ChimeraX commands (.cxc) that place a marker at each C-alpha (Angstrom):
marker #1 position 36.71,33.96,11.31 radius 0.5
marker #1 position 35.76,30.59,9.85 radius 0.5
marker #1 position 32.05,29.60,10.32 radius 0.5
marker #1 position 33.20,26.23,11.71 radius 0.5
marker #1 position 35.46,27.97,14.55 radius 0.5
marker #1 position 32.87,30.33,16.09 radius 0.5
marker #1 position 30.32,27.95,17.86 radius 0.5
marker #1 position 34.33,25.45,18.74 radius 0.5
marker #1 position 35.01,29.51,20.68 radius 0.5
marker #1 position 31.33,30.37,21.94 radius 0.5
marker #1 position 30.85,27.18,23.44 radius 0.5
marker #1 position 35.21,27.23,25.31 radius 0.5
marker #1 position 33.93,30.79,25.88 radius 0.5
marker #1 position 30.32,30.80,28.06 radius 0.5
marker #1 position 31.36,27.13,29.55 radius 0.5
marker #1 position 34.42,28.65,30.64 radius 0.5
marker #1 position 31.90,32.03,31.60 radius 0.5
marker #1 position 29.45,30.65,32.59 radius 0.5
marker #1 position 31.48,28.25,35.73 radius 0.5
marker #1 position 33.82,31.67,36.40 radius 0.5
marker #1 position 30.15,33.43,37.07 radius 0.5
marker #1 position 29.15,30.99,39.37 radius 0.5
marker #1 position 32.08,30.69,41.45 radius 0.5
marker #1 position 31.83,34.29,41.86 radius 0.5
marker #1 position 28.13,34.79,42.73 radius 0.5
marker #1 position 28.52,31.34,45.23 radius 0.5
marker #1 position 32.37,30.53,45.77 radius 0.5
marker #1 position 32.48,32.17,49.36 radius 0.5
marker #1 position 28.83,30.55,50.54 radius 0.5
marker #1 position 28.25,28.20,52.70 radius 0.5
marker #1 position 30.28,24.95,53.90 radius 0.5
marker #1 position 28.69,21.15,54.04 radius 0.5
marker #1 position 30.93,19.61,55.82 radius 0.5
marker #1 position 29.57,16.50,56.03 radius 0.5
marker #1 position 29.91,15.91,52.00 radius 0.5
marker #1 position 32.09,18.63,50.89 radius 0.5
marker #1 position 34.22,18.15,53.13 radius 0.5
marker #1 position 34.41,14.65,53.29 radius 0.5
marker #1 position 36.48,15.47,49.35 radius 0.5
marker #1 position 38.19,18.18,50.76 radius 0.5
marker #1 position 39.61,15.65,53.27 radius 0.5
marker #1 position 40.33,12.55,50.14 radius 0.5
marker #1 position 42.02,15.72,47.89 radius 0.5
marker #1 position 44.14,17.11,50.51 radius 0.5
marker #1 position 45.06,13.34,51.58 radius 0.5
marker #1 position 45.74,11.65,47.93 radius 0.5
marker #1 position 48.08,14.89,47.45 radius 0.5
marker #1 position 49.89,13.88,50.34 radius 0.5
marker #1 position 50.57,11.12,49.05 radius 0.5
marker #1 position 47.44,8.57,50.26 radius 0.5
marker #1 position 45.89,6.01,48.15 radius 0.5
marker #1 position 42.31,6.66,48.00 radius 0.5
marker #1 position 41.40,3.32,47.66 radius 0.5
marker #1 position 38.50,2.07,50.58 radius 0.5
marker #1 position 40.55,4.05,53.59 radius 0.5
marker #1 position 38.24,6.87,53.06 radius 0.5
marker #1 position 35.04,5.37,50.46 radius 0.5
marker #1 position 36.55,6.37,47.33 radius 0.5
marker #1 position 34.34,4.36,44.64 radius 0.5
marker #1 position 35.86,6.46,42.01 radius 0.5
marker #1 position 39.44,6.97,42.40 radius 0.5
marker #1 position 39.67,9.70,39.59 radius 0.5
marker #1 position 38.30,12.22,41.64 radius 0.5
marker #1 position 40.48,12.45,44.16 radius 0.5
marker #1 position 44.20,12.43,41.89 radius 0.5
marker #1 position 41.95,15.04,39.22 radius 0.5
marker #1 position 41.26,17.49,42.14 radius 0.5
marker #1 position 44.60,16.87,43.51 radius 0.5
marker #1 position 46.49,18.45,40.37 radius 0.5
marker #1 position 43.93,20.88,40.04 radius 0.5
marker #1 position 45.11,21.97,43.91 radius 0.5
marker #1 position 48.37,21.99,42.88 radius 0.5
marker #1 position 47.60,25.00,40.57 radius 0.5
marker #1 position 44.53,26.64,42.54 radius 0.5
marker #1 position 45.61,25.39,46.47 radius 0.5
marker #1 position 43.92,22.99,48.44 radius 0.5
marker #1 position 42.34,25.21,50.97 radius 0.5
marker #1 position 38.82,24.95,50.30 radius 0.5
marker #1 position 37.94,28.10,48.23 radius 0.5
marker #1 position 41.25,25.92,45.70 radius 0.5
marker #1 position 38.87,22.74,45.79 radius 0.5
marker #1 position 35.92,24.78,44.20 radius 0.5
marker #1 position 37.72,26.89,42.14 radius 0.5
marker #1 position 38.57,22.65,40.80 radius 0.5
marker #1 position 35.47,21.98,40.43 radius 0.5
marker #1 position 35.00,24.58,39.04 radius 0.5
marker #1 position 37.45,23.73,36.03 radius 0.5
marker #1 position 35.77,20.74,35.33 radius 0.5
marker #1 position 31.87,22.42,35.67 radius 0.5
marker #1 position 33.17,23.86,32.36 radius 0.5
marker #1 position 33.96,20.59,30.60 radius 0.5
marker #1 position 31.30,18.85,31.51 radius 0.5
marker #1 position 28.97,22.11,30.01 radius 0.5
marker #1 position 31.35,22.15,27.46 radius 0.5
marker #1 position 31.14,18.23,26.73 radius 0.5
marker #1 position 27.22,19.21,26.45 radius 0.5
marker #1 position 26.94,22.05,24.54 radius 0.5
marker #1 position 28.76,20.08,22.47 radius 0.5
marker #1 position 26.79,17.10,21.90 radius 0.5
marker #1 position 23.75,20.06,21.27 radius 0.5
marker #1 position 25.46,21.45,18.92 radius 0.5
marker #1 position 26.77,18.97,16.70 radius 0.5
marker #1 position 22.83,17.43,16.81 radius 0.5
marker #1 position 21.48,20.69,16.64 radius 0.5
marker #1 position 23.98,23.12,14.73 radius 0.5
marker #1 position 21.55,25.67,16.22 radius 0.5
marker #1 position 23.34,28.50,18.99 radius 0.5
marker #1 position 20.00,29.36,21.00 radius 0.5
marker #1 position 19.63,25.09,21.76 radius 0.5
marker #1 position 23.41,24.68,21.95 radius 0.5
marker #1 position 22.70,28.44,24.95 radius 0.5
marker #1 position 19.72,26.90,26.08 radius 0.5
marker #1 position 21.28,23.37,27.33 radius 0.5
marker #1 position 23.84,24.75,28.83 radius 0.5
marker #1 position 21.13,26.62,30.78 radius 0.5
marker #1 position 19.96,23.52,31.55 radius 0.5
marker #1 position 22.95,21.44,32.35 radius 0.5
marker #1 position 24.34,24.63,34.46 radius 0.5
marker #1 position 20.73,24.15,36.64 radius 0.5
marker #1 position 21.13,20.31,36.50 radius 0.5
marker #1 position 24.53,21.00,38.41 radius 0.5
marker #1 position 23.35,20.84,42.05 radius 0.5
marker #1 position 25.49,20.48,44.52 radius 0.5
marker #1 position 28.17,21.83,43.63 radius 0.5
marker #1 position 30.53,18.94,45.71 radius 0.5
marker #1 position 28.98,16.42,43.08 radius 0.5
marker #1 position 30.20,18.40,39.04 radius 0.5
marker #1 position 32.24,15.11,38.78 radius 0.5
marker #1 position 29.50,13.34,38.90 radius 0.5
marker #1 position 28.02,15.19,36.76 radius 0.5
marker #1 position 30.73,16.22,33.93 radius 0.5
marker #1 position 31.64,12.51,34.06 radius 0.5
marker #1 position 27.63,11.45,33.21 radius 0.5
marker #1 position 27.82,13.50,30.33 radius 0.5
marker #1 position 31.57,12.49,29.00 radius 0.5
marker #1 position 29.41,9.46,28.73 radius 0.5
marker #1 position 26.71,10.21,27.25 radius 0.5
marker #1 position 29.32,11.60,24.52 radius 0.5
marker #1 position 31.69,8.79,23.51 radius 0.5
marker #1 position 27.97,7.52,23.82 radius 0.5
marker #1 position 26.83,9.81,20.86 radius 0.5
marker #1 position 30.76,9.34,19.05 radius 0.5
marker #1 position 30.15,6.00,18.68 radius 0.5
marker #1 position 26.84,5.76,17.68 radius 0.5
marker #1 position 27.25,8.63,15.06 radius 0.5
marker #1 position 30.49,6.71,13.68 radius 0.5
marker #1 position 30.96,2.90,14.27 radius 0.5
marker #1 position 34.09,3.16,12.55 radius 0.5
marker #1 position 36.90,1.10,13.77 radius 0.5
marker #1 position 39.28,3.68,15.10 radius 0.5
marker #1 position 36.08,4.46,17.01 radius 0.5
marker #1 position 35.07,1.37,18.58 radius 0.5
marker #1 position 39.31,1.38,19.78 radius 0.5
marker #1 position 38.72,4.77,20.89 radius 0.5
marker #1 position 35.91,3.60,22.62 radius 0.5
marker #1 position 37.17,0.51,24.74 radius 0.5
marker #1 position 40.17,2.63,26.06 radius 0.5
marker #1 position 37.96,4.70,26.88 radius 0.5
marker #1 position 35.57,1.87,28.68 radius 0.5
marker #1 position 38.72,-0.15,29.87 radius 0.5
marker #1 position 39.76,3.89,31.66 radius 0.5
marker #1 position 36.76,4.33,33.15 radius 0.5
marker link #1:1,2 radius 0.2
marker link #1:2,3 radius 0.2
marker link #1:3,4 radius 0.2
marker link #1:4,5 radius 0.2
marker link #1:5,6 radius 0.2
marker link #1:6,7 radius 0.2
marker link #1:7,8 radius 0.2
marker link #1:8,9 radius 0.2
marker link #1:9,10 radius 0.2
marker link #1:10,11 radius 0.2
marker link #1:11,12 radius 0.2
marker link #1:12,13 radius 0.2
marker link #1:13,14 radius 0.2
marker link #1:14,15 radius 0.2
marker link #1:15,16 radius 0.2
marker link #1:16,17 radius 0.2
marker link #1:17,18 radius 0.2
marker link #1:18,19 radius 0.2
marker link #1:19,20 radius 0.2
marker link #1:20,21 radius 0.2
marker link #1:21,22 radius 0.2
marker link #1:22,23 radius 0.2
marker link #1:23,24 radius 0.2
marker link #1:24,25 radius 0.2
marker link #1:25,26 radius 0.2
marker link #1:26,27 radius 0.2
marker link #1:27,28 radius 0.2
marker link #1:28,29 radius 0.2
marker link #1:29,30 radius 0.2
marker link #1:30,31 radius 0.2
marker link #1:31,32 radius 0.2
marker link #1:32,33 radius 0.2
marker link #1:33,34 radius 0.2
marker link #1:34,35 radius 0.2
marker link #1:35,36 radius 0.2
marker link #1:36,37 radius 0.2
marker link #1:37,38 radius 0.2
marker link #1:38,39 radius 0.2
marker link #1:39,40 radius 0.2
marker link #1:40,41 radius 0.2
marker link #1:41,42 radius 0.2
marker link #1:42,43 radius 0.2
marker link #1:43,44 radius 0.2
marker link #1:44,45 radius 0.2
marker link #1:45,46 radius 0.2
marker link #1:46,47 radius 0.2
marker link #1:47,48 radius 0.2
marker link #1:48,49 radius 0.2
marker link #1:49,50 radius 0.2
marker link #1:50,51 radius 0.2
marker link #1:51,52 radius 0.2
marker link #1:52,53 radius 0.2
marker link #1:53,54 radius 0.2
marker link #1:54,55 radius 0.2
marker link #1:55,56 radius 0.2
marker link #1:56,57 radius 0.2
marker link #1:57,58 radius 0.2
marker link #1:58,59 radius 0.2
marker link #1:59,60 radius 0.2
marker link #1:60,61 radius 0.2
marker link #1:61,62 radius 0.2
marker link #1:62,63 radius 0.2
marker link #1:63,64 radius 0.2
marker link #1:64,65 radius 0.2
marker link #1:65,66 radius 0.2
marker link #1:66,67 radius 0.2
marker link #1:67,68 radius 0.2
marker link #1:68,69 radius 0.2
marker link #1:69,70 radius 0.2
marker link #1:70,71 radius 0.2
marker link #1:71,72 radius 0.2
marker link #1:72,73 radius 0.2
marker link #1:73,74 radius 0.2
marker link #1:74,75 radius 0.2
marker link #1:75,76 radius 0.2
marker link #1:76,77 radius 0.2
marker link #1:77,78 radius 0.2
marker link #1:78,79 radius 0.2
marker link #1:79,80 radius 0.2
marker link #1:80,81 radius 0.2
marker link #1:81,82 radius 0.2
marker link #1:82,83 radius 0.2
marker link #1:83,84 radius 0.2
marker link #1:84,85 radius 0.2
marker link #1:85,86 radius 0.2
marker link #1:86,87 radius 0.2
marker link #1:87,88 radius 0.2
marker link #1:88,89 radius 0.2
marker link #1:89,90 radius 0.2
marker link #1:90,91 radius 0.2
marker link #1:91,92 radius 0.2
marker link #1:92,93 radius 0.2
marker link #1:93,94 radius 0.2
marker link #1:94,95 radius 0.2
marker link #1:95,96 radius 0.2
marker link #1:96,97 radius 0.2
marker link #1:97,98 radius 0.2
marker link #1:98,99 radius 0.2
marker link #1:99,100 radius 0.2
marker link #1:100,101 radius 0.2
marker link #1:101,102 radius 0.2
marker link #1:102,103 radius 0.2
marker link #1:103,104 radius 0.2
marker link #1:104,105 radius 0.2
marker link #1:105,106 radius 0.2
marker link #1:106,107 radius 0.2
marker link #1:107,108 radius 0.2
marker link #1:108,109 radius 0.2
marker link #1:109,110 radius 0.2
marker link #1:110,111 radius 0.2
marker link #1:111,112 radius 0.2
marker link #1:112,113 radius 0.2
marker link #1:113,114 radius 0.2
marker link #1:114,115 radius 0.2
marker link #1:115,116 radius 0.2
marker link #1:116,117 radius 0.2
marker link #1:117,118 radius 0.2
marker link #1:118,119 radius 0.2
marker link #1:119,120 radius 0.2
marker link #1:120,121 radius 0.2
marker link #1:121,122 radius 0.2
marker link #1:122,123 radius 0.2
marker link #1:123,124 radius 0.2
marker link #1:124,125 radius 0.2
marker link #1:125,126 radius 0.2
marker link #1:126,127 radius 0.2
marker link #1:127,128 radius 0.2
marker link #1:128,129 radius 0.2
marker link #1:129,130 radius 0.2
marker link #1:130,131 radius 0.2
marker link #1:131,132 radius 0.2
marker link #1:132,133 radius 0.2
marker link #1:133,134 radius 0.2
marker link #1:134,135 radius 0.2
marker link #1:135,136 radius 0.2
marker link #1:136,137 radius 0.2
marker link #1:137,138 radius 0.2
marker link #1:138,139 radius 0.2
marker link #1:139,140 radius 0.2
marker link #1:140,141 radius 0.2
marker link #1:141,142 radius 0.2
marker link #1:142,143 radius 0.2
marker link #1:143,144 radius 0.2
marker link #1:144,145 radius 0.2
marker link #1:145,146 radius 0.2
marker link #1:146,147 radius 0.2
marker link #1:147,148 radius 0.2
marker link #1:148,149 radius 0.2
marker link #1:149,150 radius 0.2
marker link #1:150,151 radius 0.2
marker link #1:151,152 radius 0.2
marker link #1:152,153 radius 0.2
marker link #1:153,154 radius 0.2
marker link #1:154,155 radius 0.2
marker link #1:155,156 radius 0.2
marker link #1:156,157 radius 0.2
marker link #1:157,158 radius 0.2
marker link #1:158,159 radius 0.2
marker link #1:159,160 radius 0.2
marker link #1:160,161 radius 0.2
marker link #1:161,162 radius 0.2
view
């Protein structure tokens, strides 16, 4: 295995392991009907064909469509919603670790970044907001690193989609 593939594999495995461990330890604990129940309701309604415009205060429609898509894999119960949020958590952690790796090329800093971002992921139903913020930082860093026409085009598509 080459030295370039090892960090990428370690990043993906670490973020998936952290998200899995988080779900194993806290995925069955508690329920906040005010926040988590609202997201759950929105995902279930979107899955049934409702459009999440202003009828259930959706300020970012992508959250409901993404989680409704993941609900086809994990189910639309509260535990299925939490598993879907852990997938989003793993994606966000992967982006944060990738940014740390590209900036430092040091695996210790990359794992420390994972620990810090894991602490930042609170409350659990805000995982999409945090992952989205990490994705925006990742896109901005790619633009700053190489502002060539291809990168500018891809960043323009990203901004238009968001």
